[in-house]
Every structure is written in structure tokens, then in C-alpha cells.
N, CA, C and O atoms as a GROMACS GRO file, in nm:
protein
  620
    1MET      N    1   8.165  17.725   3.940
    1MET     CA    2   8.296  17.669   3.961
    1MET      C    3   8.282  17.517   3.973
    1MET      O    4   8.210  17.469   4.061
    2THR      N    5   8.346  17.445   3.888
    2THR     CA    6   8.341  17.299   3.888
    2THR      C    7   8.463  17.243   3.959
    2THR      O    8   8.574  17.294   3.946
    3SER      N    9   8.439  17.138   4.033
    3SER     CA   10   8.552  17.072   4.096
    3SER      C   11   8.550  16.925   4.054
    3SER      O   12   8.446  16.859   4.059
    4ALA      N   13   8.662  16.878   4.014
    4ALA     CA   14   8.673  16.739   3.971
    4ALA      C   15   8.680  16.649   4.094
    4ALA      O   16   8.742  16.683   4.194
    5ILE      N   17   8.617  16.537   4.083
    5ILE     CA   18   8.621  16.440   4.193
    5ILE      C   19   8.756  16.373   4.190
    5ILE      O   20   8.800  16.322   4.087
    6GLN      N   21   8.821  16.374   4.305
    6GLN     CA   22   8.951  16.309   4.317
    6GLN      C   23   8.930  16.164   4.359
    6GLN      O   24   8.860  16.138   4.457
    7PHE      N   25   8.988  16.071   4.287
    7PHE     CA   26   8.978  15.932   4.326
    7PHE      C   27   9.109  15.860   4.295
    7PHE      O   28   9.187  15.902   4.210
    8ASP      N   29   9.129  15.754   4.367
    8ASP     CA   30   9.250  15.674   4.352
    8ASP      C   31   9.213  15.546   4.276
    8ASP      O   32   9.146  15.459   4.332
    9PRO      N   33   9.255  15.534   4.150
    9PRO     CA   34   9.221  15.414   4.072
    9PRO      C   35   9.265  15.284   4.140
    9PRO      O   36   9.198  15.182   4.128
   10GLU      N   37   9.377  15.288   4.210
   10GLU     CA   38   9.425  15.167   4.278
   10GLU      C   39   9.329  15.129   4.392
   10GLU      O   40   9.306  15.011   4.417
   11ALA      N   41   9.274  15.228   4.461
   11ALA     CA   42   9.178  15.200   4.568
   11ALA      C   43   9.052  15.137   4.511
   11ALA      O   44   8.994  15.046   4.572
   12ILE      N   45   9.008  15.183   4.395
   12ILE     CA   46   8.890  15.125   4.331
   12ILE      C   47   8.917  14.982   4.287
   12ILE      O   48   8.832  14.895   4.302
   13ARG      N   49   9.036  14.957   4.233
   13ARG     CA   50   9.073  14.819   4.196
   13ARG      C   51   9.073  14.728   4.318
   13ARG      O   52   9.029  14.614   4.310
   14GLU      N   53   9.123  14.778   4.430
   14GLU     CA   54   9.126  14.701   4.553
   14GLU      C   55   8.984  14.671   4.602
   14GLU      O   56   8.957  14.559   4.646
   15LEU      N   57   8.894  14.768   4.593
   15LEU     CA   58   8.755  14.744   4.632
   15LEU      C   59   8.691  14.640   4.540
   15LEU      O   60   8.616  14.554   4.587
   16ALA      N   61   8.719  14.646   4.412
   16ALA     CA   62   8.666  14.547   4.317
   16ALA      C   63   8.719  14.407   4.351
   16ALA      O   64   8.646  14.309   4.342
   17ARG      N   65   8.846  14.399   4.388
   17ARG     CA   66   8.904  14.270   4.426
   17ARG      C   67   8.833  14.215   4.550
   17ARG      O   68   8.803  14.096   4.557
   18ILE      N   69   8.806  14.301   4.647
   18ILE     CA   70   8.736  14.259   4.768
   18ILE      C   71   8.596  14.208   4.732
   18ILE      O   72   8.550  14.109   4.789
   19LEU      N   73   8.528  14.275   4.638
   19LEU     CA   74   8.395  14.230   4.594
   19LEU      C   75   8.403  14.087   4.541
   19LEU      O   76   8.322  14.002   4.578
   20ARG      N   77   8.501  14.062   4.454
   20ARG     CA   78   8.515  13.928   4.394
   20ARG      C   79   8.546  13.824   4.501
   20ARG      O   80   8.485  13.717   4.502
   21GLU      N   81   8.639  13.854   4.589
   21GLU     CA   82   8.683  13.756   4.690
   21GLU      C   83   8.575  13.724   4.792
   21GLU      O   84   8.567  13.611   4.840
   22THR      N   85   8.491  13.821   4.826
   22THR     CA   86   8.390  13.800   4.930
   22THR      C   87   8.252  13.772   4.873
   22THR      O   88   8.159  13.745   4.948
   23ASP      N   89   8.238  13.777   4.740
   23ASP     CA   90   8.111  13.755   4.671
   23ASP      C   91   8.006  13.858   4.713
   23ASP      O   92   7.886  13.831   4.708
   24LEU      N   93   8.052  13.976   4.754
   24LEU     CA   94   7.961  14.086   4.784
   24LEU      C   95   7.915  14.147   4.652
   24LEU      O   96   7.979  14.127   4.549
   25THR      N   97   7.806  14.223   4.655
   25THR     CA   98   7.760  14.290   4.535
   25THR      C   99   7.787  14.440   4.538
   25THR      O  100   7.778  14.507   4.436
   26GLU      N  101   7.821  14.492   4.657
   26GLU     CA  102   7.840  14.637   4.667
   26GLU      C  103   7.926  14.671   4.788
   26GLU      O  104   7.913  14.610   4.894
   27ILE      N  105   8.014  14.770   4.771
   27ILE     CA  106   8.092  14.827   4.881
   27ILE      C  107   8.086  14.978   4.865
   27ILE      O  108   8.097  15.031   4.754
   28GLU      N  109   8.068  15.048   4.976
   28GLU     CA  110   8.065  15.194   4.972
   28GLU      C  111   8.152  15.247   5.085
   28GLU      O  112   8.139  15.205   5.200
   29LEU      N  113   8.242  15.341   5.051
   29LEU     CA  114   8.327  15.406   5.149
   29LEU      C  115   8.291  15.554   5.154
   29LEU      O  116   8.276  15.620   5.051
   30VAL      N  117   8.277  15.606   5.276
   30VAL     CA  118   8.245  15.747   5.293
   30VAL      C  119   8.350  15.807   5.386
   30VAL      O  120   8.375  15.755   5.495
   31GLU      N  121   8.410  15.917   5.342
   31GLU     CA  122   8.508  15.986   5.423
   31GLU      C  123   8.488  16.135   5.403
   31GLU      O  124   8.506  16.187   5.293
   32LYS      N  125   8.451  16.204   5.509
   32LYS     CA  126   8.420  16.347   5.504
   32LYS      C  127   8.315  16.372   5.396
   32LYS      O  128   8.204  16.322   5.406
   33ASP      N  129   8.350  16.450   5.293
   33ASP     CA  130   8.254  16.482   5.186
   33ASP      C  131   8.273  16.394   5.063
   33ASP      O  132   8.213  16.421   4.959
   34SER      N  133   8.354  16.292   5.073
   34SER     CA  134   8.380  16.203   4.959
   34SER      C  135   8.311  16.069   4.980
   34SER      O  136   8.298  16.019   5.092
   35ARG      N  137   8.269  16.014   4.869
   35ARG     CA  138   8.204  15.883   4.874
   35ARG      C  139   8.245  15.804   4.750
   35ARG      O  140   8.240  15.855   4.638
   36ILE      N  141   8.286  15.676   4.771
   36ILE     CA  142   8.317  15.587   4.660
   36ILE      C  143   8.230  15.464   4.677
   36ILE      O  144   8.230  15.401   4.783
   37ARG      N  145   8.157  15.429   4.572
   37ARG     CA  146   8.071  15.311   4.574
   37ARG      C  147   8.109  15.224   4.455
   37ARG      O  148   8.112  15.270   4.341
   38VAL      N  149   8.138  15.096   4.483
   38VAL     CA  150   8.170  15.001   4.378
   38VAL      C  151   8.066  14.891   4.388
   38VAL      O  152   8.046  14.833   4.495
   39ALA      N  153   7.998  14.862   4.276
   39ALA     CA  154   7.892  14.761   4.277
   39ALA      C  155   7.906  14.672   4.154
   39ALA      O  156   7.961  14.712   4.052
   40ARG      N  157   7.854  14.551   4.167
   40ARG     CA  158   7.851  14.460   4.053
   40ARG      C  159   7.722  14.382   4.059
   40ARG      O  160   7.657  14.372   4.163
   41GLN      N  161   7.685  14.325   3.944
   41GLN     CA  162   7.566  14.243   3.937
   41GLN      C  163   7.607  14.099   3.915
   41GLN      O  164   7.704  14.070   3.845
   42HIS      N  165   7.531  14.008   3.978
   42HIS     CA  166   7.554  13.866   3.954
   42HIS      C  167   7.490  13.830   3.821
   42HIS      O  168   7.391  13.892   3.782
   43PRO      N  169   7.544  13.732   3.750
   43PRO     CA  170   7.480  13.690   3.626
   43PRO      C  171   7.341  13.634   3.655
   43PRO      O  172   7.319  13.579   3.762
   44PRO      N  173   7.246  13.648   3.561
   44PRO     CA  174   7.111  13.599   3.586
   44PRO      C  175   7.112  13.447   3.604
   44PRO      O  176   7.192  13.376   3.543
   45VAL      N  177   7.023  13.401   3.690
   45VAL     CA  178   7.013  13.259   3.719
   45VAL      C  179   6.901  13.199   3.636
   45VAL      O  180   6.791  13.255   3.630
   46ALA      N  181   6.926  13.087   3.573
   46ALA     CA  182   6.827  13.022   3.487
   46ALA      C  183   6.741  12.928   3.571
   46ALA      O  184   6.743  12.807   3.551
   47ALA      N  185   6.666  12.984   3.664
   47ALA     CA  186   6.576  12.905   3.748
   47ALA      C  187   6.438  12.970   3.744
   47ALA      O  188   6.426  13.090   3.720
   48VAL      N  189   6.338  12.891   3.768
   48VAL     CA  190   6.202  12.942   3.770
   48VAL      C  191   6.177  13.003   3.906
   48VAL      O  192   6.194  12.937   4.008
   49ALA      N  193   6.136  13.128   3.908
   49ALA     CA  194   6.109  13.196   4.035
   49ALA      C  195   5.963  13.179   4.071
   49ALA      O  196   5.874  13.196   3.987
   50ALA      N  197   5.940  13.147   4.195
   50ALA     CA  198   5.803  13.134   4.245
   50ALA      C  199   5.791  13.221   4.368
   50ALA      O  200   5.864  13.200   4.465
   51THR      N  201   5.702  13.316   4.367
   51THR     CA  202   5.682  13.403   4.482
   51THR      C  203   5.584  13.334   4.575
   51THR      O  204   5.472  13.302   4.536
   52LEU      N  205   5.628  13.312   4.698
   52LEU     CA  206   5.546  13.247   4.798
   52LEU      C  207   5.517  13.345   4.910
   52LEU      O  208   5.581  13.450   4.918
   53PRO      N  209   5.422  13.313   4.995
   53PRO     CA  210   5.389  13.403   5.105
   53PRO      C  211   5.512  13.433   5.190
   53PRO      O  212   5.603  13.351   5.201
   54ALA      N  213   5.511  13.550   5.251
   54ALA     CA  214   5.624  13.593   5.332
   54ALA      C  215   5.648  13.500   5.450
   54ALA      O  216   5.758  13.498   5.505
   55ALA      N  217   5.548  13.425   5.491
   55ALA     CA  218   5.565  13.333   5.604
   55ALA      C  219   5.674  13.230   5.575
   55ALA      O  220   5.738  13.183   5.668
   56VAL      N  221   5.695  13.195   5.450
   56VAL     CA  222   5.797  13.097   5.415
   56VAL      C  223   5.935  13.155   5.440
   56VAL      O  224   6.028  13.080   5.472
   57ALA      N  225   5.951  13.284   5.426
   57ALA     CA  226   6.081  13.346   5.447
   57ALA      C  227   6.131  13.322   5.589
   57ALA      O  228   6.252  13.313   5.612
   58ALA      N  229   6.040  13.311   5.683
   58ALA     CA  230   6.078  13.288   5.822
   58ALA      C  231   6.056  13.143   5.860
   58ALA      O  232   6.034  13.112   5.977
   59ALA      N  233   6.062  13.054   5.762
   59ALA     CA  234   6.032  12.913   5.786
   59ALA      C  235   6.130  12.851   5.884
   59ALA      O  236   6.251  12.870   5.875
   60ALA      N  237   6.074  12.777   5.978
   60ALA     CA  238   6.156  12.703   6.072
   60ALA      C  239   6.184  12.566   6.012
   60ALA      O  240   6.105  12.517   5.931
   61PRO      N  241   6.294  12.505   6.051
   61PRO     CA  242   6.320  12.371   6.000
   61PRO      C  243   6.207  12.275   6.033
   61PRO      O  244   6.144  12.288   6.139
   62LEU      N  245   6.180  12.181   5.944
   62LEU     CA  246   6.075  12.083   5.968
   62LEU      C  247   6.108  11.997   6.088
   62LEU      O  248   6.224  11.962   6.110
   63ALA      N  249   6.008  11.964   6.166
   63ALA     CA  250   6.029  11.879   6.281
   63ALA      C  251   6.069  11.739   6.235
   63ALA      O  252   6.155  11.675   6.297
   64ALA      N  253   6.008  11.690   6.128
   64ALA     CA  254   6.038  11.556   6.077
   64ALA      C  255   6.106  11.568   5.942
   64ALA      O  256   6.054  11.522   5.841
   65ALA      N  257   6.222  11.630   5.941
   65ALA     CA  258   6.294  11.650   5.814
   65ALA      C  259   6.343  11.516   5.761
   65ALA      O  260   6.370  11.423   5.837
   66ALA      N  261   6.355  11.507   5.630
   66ALA     CA  262   6.403  11.385   5.566
   66ALA      C  263   6.548  11.361   5.604
   66ALA      O  264   6.623  11.457   5.623
   67PRO      N  265   6.589  11.234   5.614
   67PRO     CA  266   6.729  11.207   5.646
   67PRO      C  267   6.820  11.259   5.536
   67PRO      O  268   6.788  11.252   5.418
   68VAL      N  269   6.934  11.311   5.577
   68VAL     CA  270   7.028  11.370   5.483
   68VAL      C  271   7.141  11.271   5.459
   68VAL      O  272   7.202  11.221   5.553
   69ALA      N  273   7.167  11.243   5.333
   69ALA     CA  274   7.274  11.150   5.297
   69ALA      C  275   7.407  11.224   5.291
   69ALA      O  276   7.411  11.345   5.267
   70GLU      N  277   7.514  11.152   5.313
   70GLU     CA  278   7.647  11.211   5.303
   70GLU      C  279   7.684  11.228   5.156
   70GLU      O  280   7.654  11.140   5.076
   71PRO      N  281   7.748  11.340   5.117
   71PRO     CA  282   7.782  11.364   4.978
   71PRO      C  283   7.902  11.284   4.930
   71PRO      O  284   7.947  11.303   4.816
   72ALA      N  285   7.956  11.194   5.012
   72ALA     CA  286   8.074  11.118   4.974
   72ALA      C  287   8.045  11.031   4.852
   72ALA      O  288   7.935  10.979   4.836
   73ALA      N  289   8.143  11.017   4.767
   73ALA     CA  290   8.139  10.930   4.649
   73ALA      C  291   8.028  10.965   4.551
   73ALA      O  292   7.970  10.876   4.489
   74LEU      N  293   7.998  11.091   4.536
   74LEU     CA  294   7.899  11.133   4.435
   74LEU      C  295   7.969  11.152   4.302
   74LEU      O  296   8.078  11.206   4.295
   75ASP      N  297   7.904  11.105   4.197
   75ASP     CA  298   7.954  11.127   4.062
   75ASP      C  299   7.900  11.261   4.014
   75ASP      O  300   7.780  11.273   3.988
   76ALA      N  301   7.986  11.360   4.002
   76ALA     CA  302   7.944  11.494   3.964
   76ALA      C  303   7.879  11.498   3.825
   76ALA      O  304   7.806  11.592   3.794
   77LYS      N  305   7.905  11.398   3.742
   77LYS     CA  306   7.848  11.394   3.608
   77LYS      C  307   7.723  11.307   3.600
   77LYS      O  308   7.669  11.286   3.491
   78HIS      N  309   7.675  11.257   3.713
   78HIS     CA  310   7.554  11.174   3.714
   78HIS      C  311   7.438  11.256   3.659
   78HIS      O  312   7.416  11.368   3.704
   79PRO      N  313   7.362  11.202   3.562
   79PRO     CA  314   7.253  11.279   3.501
   79PRO      C  315   7.139  11.312   3.597
   79PRO      O  316   7.060  11.402   3.569
   80GLY      N  317   7.129  11.241   3.708
   80GLY     CA  318   7.023  11.268   3.803
   80GLY      C  319   7.066  11.350   3.922
   80GLY      O  320   6.986  11.374   4.013
   81LEU      N  321   7.191  11.396   3.924
   81LEU     CA  322   7.239  11.478   4.033
   81LEU      C  323   7.187  11.621   4.016
   81LEU      O  324   7.210  11.684   3.913
   82VAL      N  325   7.118  11.669   4.115
   82VAL     CA  326   7.062  11.805   4.112
   82VAL      C  327   7.152  11.891   4.199
   82VAL      O  328   7.168  11.864   4.318
   83THR      N  329   7.211  11.995   4.139
   83THR     CA  330   7.298  12.085   4.213
   83THR      C  331   7.233  12.222   4.222
   83THR      O  332   7.144  12.256   4.144
   84SER      N  333   7.278  12.300   4.317
   84SER     CA  334   7.221  12.432   4.338
   84SER      C  335   7.265  12.529   4.228
   84SER      O  336   7.384  12.543   4.203
   85PRO      N  337   7.169  12.595   4.164
   85PRO     CA  338   7.203  12.692   4.061
   85PRO      C  339   7.238  12.830   4.118
   85PRO      O  340   7.266  12.924   4.043
   86MET      N  341   7.236  12.841   4.252
   86MET     CA  342   7.257  12.972   4.315
   86MET      C  343   7.295  12.955   4.461
   86MET      O  344   7.287  12.846   4.516
   87VAL      N  345   7.337  13.064   4.521
   87VAL     CA  346   7.361  13.070   4.664
   87VAL      C  347   7.229  13.110   4.729
   87VAL      O  348   7.162  13.202   4.683
   88GLY      N  349   7.192  13.042   4.836
   88GLY     CA  350   7.067  13.075   4.903
   88GLY      C  351   7.042  12.981   5.020
   88GLY      O  352   7.135  12.922   5.074
   89VAL      N  353   6.914  12.970   5.057
   89VAL     CA  354   6.873  12.882   5.166
   89VAL      C  355   6.777  12.780   5.109
   89VAL      O  356   6.680  12.815   5.042
   90ALA      N  357   6.803  12.651   5.136
   90ALA     CA  358   6.721  12.543   5.084
   90ALA      C  359   6.603  12.515   5.176
   90ALA      O  360   6.618  12.510   5.298
   91TYR      N  361   6.485  12.497   5.117
   91TYR     CA  362   6.365  12.459   5.191
   91TYR      C  363   6.306  12.336   5.125
   91TYR      O  364   6.287  12.332   5.004
   92LEU      N  365   6.277  12.234   5.206
   92LEU     CA  366   6.226  12.108   5.154
   92LEU      C  367   6.074  12.105   5.144
   92LEU      O  368   6.019  12.010   5.088
   93SER      N  369   6.006  12.206   5.198
   93SER     CA  370   5.860  12.212   5.190
   93SER      C  371   5.818  12.353   5.149
   93SER      O  372   5.895  12.448   5.162
   94PRO      N  373   5.694  12.367   5.100
   94PRO     CA  374   5.649  12.498   5.051
   94PRO      C  375   5.624  12.601   5.161
   94PRO      O  376   5.627  12.721   5.135
   95GLU      N  377   5.598  12.555   5.283
   95GLU     CA  378   5.576  12.646   5.395
   95GLU      C  379   5.595  12.570   5.525
   95GLU      O  380   5.593  12.447   5.526
   96PRO      N  381   5.614  12.641   5.636
   96PRO     CA  382   5.635  12.574   5.764
   96PRO      C  383   5.517  12.482   5.798
   96PRO      O  384   5.401  12.521   5.784
   97GLY      N  385   5.549  12.362   5.842
   97GLY     CA  386   5.444  12.267   5.881
   97GLY      C  387   5.387  12.186   5.767
   97GLY      O  388   5.316  12.088   5.791
   98ALA      N  389   5.415  12.223   5.644
   98ALA     CA  390   5.364  12.150   5.527
   98ALA      C  391   5.453  12.029   5.500
   98ALA      O  392   5.570  12.029   5.536
   99PRO      N  393   5.397  11.925   5.436
   99PRO     CA  394   5.479  11.810   5.401
   99PRO      C  395   5.591  11.850   5.304
   99PRO      O  396   5.577  11.943   5.225
  100ALA      N  397   5.702  11.776   5.311
  100ALA     CA  398   5.815  11.802   5.221
  100ALA      C  399   5.774  11.770   5.078
  100ALA      O  400   5.687  11.687   5.054
  101PHE      N  401   5.838  11.838   4.982
  101PHE     CA  402   5.813  11.811   4.841
  101PHE      C  403   5.845  11.666   4.807
  101PHE      O  404   5.774  11.602   4.730
  102ILE      N  405   5.955  11.614   4.865
  102ILE     CA  406   6.000  11.478   4.835
  102ILE      C  407   6.043  11.408   4.962
  102ILE      O  408   6.075  11.472   5.062
  103GLN      N  409   6.045  11.277   4.956
  103GLN     CA  410   6.097  11.192   5.063
  103GLN      C  411   6.197  11.097   5.000
  103GLN      O  412   6.194  11.073   4.879
  104LEU      N  413   6.285  11.042   5.080
  104LEU     CA  414   6.378  10.941   5.033
  104LEU      C  415   6.298  10.823   4.980
  104LEU      O  416   6.208  10.772   5.047
  105GLY      N  417   6.331  10.778   4.859
  105GLY     CA  418   6.262  10.666   4.797
  105GLY      C  419   6.140  10.706   4.715
  105GLY      O  420   6.076  10.620   4.654
  106ALA      N  421   6.106  10.834   4.714
  106ALA     CA  422   5.989  10.880   4.639
  106ALA      C  423   6.012  10.873   4.488
  106ALA      O  424   6.123  10.896   4.441
  107GLN      N  425   5.906  10.842   4.414
  107GLN     CA  426   5.911  10.846   4.269
  107GLN      C  427   5.879  10.990   4.226
  107GLN      O  428   5.782  11.048   4.273
  108VAL      N  429   5.961  11.047   4.137
  108VAL     CA  430   5.937  11.183   4.088
  108VAL      C  431   5.931  11.181   3.936
  108VAL      O  432   5.984  11.091   3.872
  109THR      N  433   5.865  11.282   3.881
  109THR     CA  434   5.857  11.297   3.736
  109THR      C  435   5.951  11.409   3.693
  109THR      O  436   5.986  11.495   3.774
  110GLN      N  437   5.990  11.407   3.567
  110GLN     CA  438   6.076  11.513   3.516
  110GLN      C  439   6.004  11.647   3.531
  110GLN      O  440   5.888  11.660   3.493
  111GLY      N  441   6.073  11.746   3.586
  111GLY     CA  442   6.015  11.879   3.605
  111GLY      C  443   5.943  11.897   3.737
  111GLY      O  444   5.900  12.009   3.767
  112GLN      N  445   5.927  11.792   3.816
  112GLN     CA  446   5.860  11.803   3.945
  112GLN      C  447   5.946  11.884   4.041
  112GLN      O  448   6.068  11.870   4.042
  113THR      N  449   5.883  11.968   4.122
  113THR     CA  450   5.956  12.047   4.222
  113THR      C  451   6.010  11.955   4.331
  113THR      O  452   5.937  11.877   4.391
  114LEU      N  453   6.142  11.966   4.354
  114LEU     CA  454   6.209  11.888   4.457
  114LEU      C  455   6.225  11.967   4.586
  114LEU      O  456   6.211  11.913   4.696
  115LEU      N  457   6.256  12.096   4.572
  115LEU     CA  458   6.277  12.183   4.687
  115LEU      C  459   6.277  12.327   4.638
  115LEU      O  460   6.266  12.353   4.518
  116LEU      N  461   6.289  12.420   4.731
  116LEU     CA  462   6.298  12.562   4.698
  116LEU      C  463   6.431  12.615   4.747
  116LEU      O  464   6.485  12.568   4.847
  117ILE      N  465   6.483  12.713   4.676
  117ILE     CA  466   6.598  12.787   4.727
  117ILE      C  467   6.559  12.934   4.730
  117ILE      O  468   6.520  12.993   4.629
  118GLU      N  469   6.570  12.991   4.850
  118GLU     CA  470   6.540  13.132   4.867
  118GLU      C  471   6.668  13.210   4.841
  118GLU      O  472   6.771  13.186   4.905
  119ALA      N  473   6.661  13.303   4.748
  119ALA     CA  474   6.774  13.391   4.718
  119ALA      C  475   6.717  13.530   4.694
  119ALA      O  476   6.632  13.549   4.607
  120MET      N  477   6.764  13.625   4.769
  120MET     CA  478   6.721  13.764   4.756
  120MET      C  479   6.569  13.777   4.767
  120MET      O  480   6.505  13.846   4.688
  121LYS      N  481   6.512  13.710   4.868
  121LYS     CA  482   6.369  13.714   4.900
  121LYS      C  483   6.281  13.657   4.788
  121LYS      O  484   6.161  13.686   4.783
  122THR      N  485   6.339  13.578   4.700
  122THR     CA  486   6.264  13.510   4.595
  122THR      C  487   6.283  13.360   4.613
  122THR      O  488   6.394  13.313   4.636
  123PHE      N  489   6.174  13.287   4.603
  123PHE     CA  490   6.179  13.142   4.617
  123PHE      C  491   6.185  13.079   4.479
  123PHE      O  492   6.095  13.096   4.398
  124ASN      N  493   6.292  13.007   4.454
  124ASN     CA  494   6.317  12.946   4.323
  124ASN      C  495   6.292  12.796   4.332
  124ASN      O  496   6.348  12.728   4.418
  125GLN      N  497   6.207  12.746   4.242
  125GLN     CA  498   6.176  12.603   4.240
  125GLN      C  499   6.293  12.528   4.178
  125GLN      O  500   6.341  12.565   4.070
  126ILE      N  501   6.338  12.425   4.245
  126ILE     CA  502   6.442  12.338   4.191
  126ILE      C  503   6.371  12.211   4.148
  126ILE      O  504   6.309  12.142   4.229
  127ARG      N  505   6.380  12.181   4.019
  127ARG     CA  506   6.300  12.073   3.960
  127ARG      C  507   6.385  11.951   3.926
  127ARG      O  508   6.507  11.961   3.907
  128ALA      N  509   6.319  11.837   3.919
  128ALA     CA  510   6.385  11.711   3.884
  128ALA      C  511   6.430  11.715   3.738
  128ALA      O  512   6.351  11.750   3.650
  129PRO      N  513   6.556  11.679   3.710
  129PRO     CA  514   6.605  11.680   3.573
  129PRO      C  515   6.551  11.564   3.490
  129PRO      O  516   6.556  11.566   3.367
  130ARG      N  517   6.499  11.461   3.561
  130ARG     CA  518   6.444  11.344   3.492
  130ARG      C  519   6.353  11.269   3.589
  130ARG      O  520   6.354  11.296   3.709
  131ALA      N  521   6.276  11.176   3.536
  131ALA     CA  522   6.192  11.092   3.620
  131ALA      C  523   6.279  10.987   3.687
  131ALA      O  524   6.381  10.945   3.632
  132GLY      N  525   6.239  10.943   3.806
  132GLY     CA  526   6.314  10.840   3.875
  132GLY      C  527   6.280  10.835   4.022
  132GLY      O  528   6.176  10.885   4.066
  133THR      N  529   6.370  10.776   4.097
  133THR     CA  530   6.354  10.759   4.242
  133THR      C  531   6.454  10.848   4.315
  133THR      O  532   6.572  10.853   4.278
  134VAL      N  533   6.409  10.916   4.418
  134VAL     CA  534   6.497  10.998   4.501
  134VAL      C  535   6.579  10.902   4.588
  134VAL      O  536   6.525  10.839   4.679
  135THR      N  537   6.708  10.891   4.558
  135THR     CA  538   6.792  10.798   4.633
  135THR      C  539   6.876  10.869   4.739
  135THR      O  540   6.923  10.805   4.833
  136ARG      N  541   6.894  10.999   4.724
  136ARG     CA  542   6.971  11.074   4.824
  136ARG      C  543   6.916  11.215   4.834
  136ARG      O  544   6.888  11.280   4.733
  137ILE      N  545   6.901  11.263   4.956
  137ILE     CA  546   6.869  11.403   4.984
  137ILE      C  547   6.989  11.455   5.060
  137ILE      O  548   7.017  11.409   5.171
  138LEU      N  549   7.060  11.550   5.002
  138LEU     CA  550   7.190  11.591   5.053
  138LEU      C  551   7.189  11.722   5.132
  138LEU      O  552   7.294  11.770   5.173
  139VAL      N  553   7.071  11.781   5.151
  139VAL     CA  554   7.060  11.906   5.228
  139VAL      C  555   6.950  11.891   5.332
  139VAL      O  556   6.860  11.807   5.318
  140GLU      N  557   6.958  11.972   5.434
  140GLU     CA  558   6.855  11.976   5.537
  140GLU      C  559   6.770  12.101   5.515
  140GLU      O  560   6.815  12.198   5.455
  141ASN      N  561   6.649  12.096   5.565
  141ASN     CA  562   6.558  12.210   5.553
  141ASN      C  563   6.615  12.331   5.626
  141ASN      O  564   6.659  12.321   5.740
  142GLY      N  565   6.614  12.447   5.558
  142GLY     CA  566   6.658  12.571   5.620
  142GLY      C  567   6.808  12.592   5.622
  142GLY      O  568   6.856  12.683   5.690
  143THR      N  569   6.883  12.510   5.549
  143THR     CA  570   7.029  12.526   5.551
  143THR      C  571   7.077  12.608   5.432
  143THR      O  572   7.018  12.601   5.325
  144PRO      N  573   7.182  12.686   5.450
  144PRO     CA  574   7.240  12.761   5.340
  144PRO      C  575   7.306  12.666   5.240
  144PRO      O  576   7.364  12.564   5.278
  145VAL      N  577   7.297  12.701   5.112
  145VAL     CA  578   7.361  12.623   5.006
  145VAL      C  579   7.443  12.716   4.918
  145VAL      O  580   7.413  12.835   4.906
  146GLU      N  581   7.545  12.660   4.857
  146GLU     CA  582   7.634  12.734   4.768
  146GLU      C  583   7.604  12.696   4.623
  146GLU      O  584   7.541  12.594   4.597
  147PHE      N  585   7.649  12.778   4.531
  147PHE     CA  586   7.636  12.748   4.389
  147PHE      C  587   7.708  12.617   4.359
  147PHE      O  588   7.822  12.598   4.400
  148GLY      N  589   7.641  12.526   4.288
  148GLY     CA  590   7.702  12.399   4.249
  148GLY      C  591   7.699  12.291   4.355
  148GLY      O  592   7.744  12.179   4.330
  149GLU      N  593   7.648  12.321   4.473
  149GLU     CA  594   7.644  12.222   4.581
  149GLU      C  595   7.540  12.114   4.548
  149GLU      O  596   7.429  12.146   4.508
  150PRO      N  597   7.576  11.986   4.566
  150PRO     CA  598   7.481  11.878   4.541
  150PRO      C  599   7.362  11.887   4.638
  150PRO      O  600   7.380  11.908   4.758
  151LEU      N  601   7.240  11.871   4.584
  151LEU     CA  602   7.119  11.882   4.665
  151LEU      C  603   7.046  11.748   4.677
  151LEU      O  604   7.014  11.704   4.788
  152VAL      N  605   7.019  11.685   4.561
  152VAL     CA  606   6.938  11.565   4.556
  152VAL      C  607   6.992  11.476   4.444
  152VAL      O  608   7.047  11.525   4.345
  153LEU      N  609   6.976  11.343   4.462
  153LEU     CA  610   7.014  11.249   4.357
  153LEU      C  611   6.889  11.172   4.316
  153LEU      O  612   6.824  11.108   4.400
  154VAL      N  613   6.855  11.178   4.187
  154VAL     CA  614   6.740  11.107   4.132
  154VAL      C  615   6.794  10.999   4.038
  154VAL      O  616   6.863  11.030   3.941
  155GLU      N  617   6.762  10.873   4.069
  155GLU     CA  618   6.813  10.763   3.984
  155GLU      C  619   6.698  10.689   3.920
  155GLU      O  620   6.719  10.594   3.846
   0.00000   0.00000   0.00000
């Protein structure tokens, strides 16, 4: 004897709307013997993933963190503006207690690692788009960042 699963298409649409609005990847509702699960995948991120020791996942903020500049008056089209390619947590050094990848005023080369963003237990290297001088560091170590948020300015 087969029984068809009863579901409310409007309820599923509402769950999908909640997923979009909250940026969640999955919602599951369970009621008695019924279960509805709505899930989505984020588009792949074009960043280089670097797996680091688990100790970095619990990294404490650096005691001598680099000064953070205010994001006021940033030109979003500046070729040296580095923005976050994902939502995650920014780390300015490879592990707790280690020197930061960059300092204010540092000379960097194109492709040099500026910082890491941890997303879904993966550490992604954020690299310099061009050679130049780090004129602004716009995030603090261990702070959450959003997609598109300005991180560093290289001039």
C-alpha cells in the first residue's frame, strides 16, 4: 500500500523565501511523522583554499593587531581595493601568535597573501591584486566579514 506524501507548495515557497532572506543553506521542519527539508547551495567561490592546522580555527585576535582604517571615502572601483569574495572570519596572520601577513605601509607583490578568510572550516588565501603599498587595512583580526566588504587597499 503506497501513500503519497502530502505537502503544501506554499509552505515550501515560504521556506525557500526564508532561506534567501536569512542566507541560510538549509531549513528542516518535523511534525509528527512528516518532515520537510529545503536546502540550497551557495555558488562556488573563486578563491584559493588553503587547509591550515585546526589551531587556527580557534585563533585569538592578535595582541598587536594592525591599525584598522575607516572605510569612509573608498573608491569601490579602485584597482587595488581588495574585497571579500565570501562571508567568513578574517585572520591577519597564519596562526595565533604569528606575525601578520601584512602591515600598514608594507610593500606587497601581485599574488602575495594579504590575509585569510575562514569559511566553512576552510581557510581561503586572499591575495594582492597587484604590487604596491598597503595603505589601508580595513578589518581587524578575527572579525566576521561579508561578501564584497572592503578588506585592504593596495596602492
